[in-house]
N, C-alpha and C positions, 0 to 999 in steps of 0.2 A: 504493499499500499504505500510505501514511501516515495515511489515513482509517481503515484497519483497526487500525493501532496506537492512534490515539486512541480509537477505539471500545472495543478491549478495555481501555485503561486506564480509560475511563468506566465501564464495567461493573465493573471491580475496585473502583472508588470506590463504585459504588452498593451493591455487595456488602458492602463494609466498613461502610458507613452502616447498612445493615439489620441486619449482624450484631452491631453494638453500639448499639442504640436509645437506651440511657442514657447514651452517650458522644457529644454533639453534635458534637465535633470530630473524630469517626473519619473522616469523609469529607475534611475538609482535611487530616488526617494522611496519609492515602491518597494525596491528591493530591502532597503534598510528597515522599512516598516514591517515586511513580511518577516524578516529575520528576527526582529524585535519582538514579535509575538510568539515566538518559540519558546516552550518550557526547555528546561535543561534535558529532560527525559526525551523529548521529541527531537531536539538537536542532536542527542547522542545517537538515536536510532537512524536519523537521516545520515549521520556521518559513516554509518555502517555500509551505505550503499556505494557501488563502485561508481567511479567518475562516469559521466554520461558518454556513451558512446564507446566505451572500452570494453564491455563485456556483451559479446554477440547474443548470448543466450538469455541475459537478464533483462529486467523491465526497462532499464535505460540504455539498452543496446541500439543499434542502428535504427532509425526511425525518425518520426516527427519531433520527438523531444530532443534529439542528438544532433539536429541539423538547423541550419538557417538561425533566424532570430530566436527561436525558442531554444535552441541548442545553447546559444550564446547567454541567453538568460539563466538557463539550468546551470551552466558552468560557473556564472557570477554567483548564483545562490549557493552552490556547492562550495565555491572559495570562501563565501561569507560563513558558512558554517564552519569552516576550519580556523577562522579568525576569532575564536572564542575568548582569547585573551584582550581583544580590543573591545572598547566599550562601544565603538562605532563599527559593525561588521563589514562595512565598505571602506573603511579607512586603508590607505595604502593602495587602493586600486588606481590603475592607471587609465589610459583612454579606454580601455574595454567596457567599462560600465557606460560611458558616454556614447559608445557605438551602439549599445541596445537603444538608447532613446533616439538616436538619428535614424535607425533602421524603421523604427515603428511608424514614422511618418508616411 
């Protein structure tokens, strides 16, 4: 079910980006919000999933969630899951997060 959780979050990020085309950071803001809503238990469970696109037989294997804009968003969400030590899960991200917002237009 973890793949479904990441997929739902990715679609919410995409919708936020589309809803605010004049605010390029809308996608990044939604990623931060999505990550902030996770409990420690959910965050730990989602961390056990393989990186999107790397396990051909798993729920995050090749397919819709592993490619294009959704793949980029899921990768950003998974990167945010790994940055538990930071109070801002998106801190330290480079242009990768910005790319999400621009693609959604």
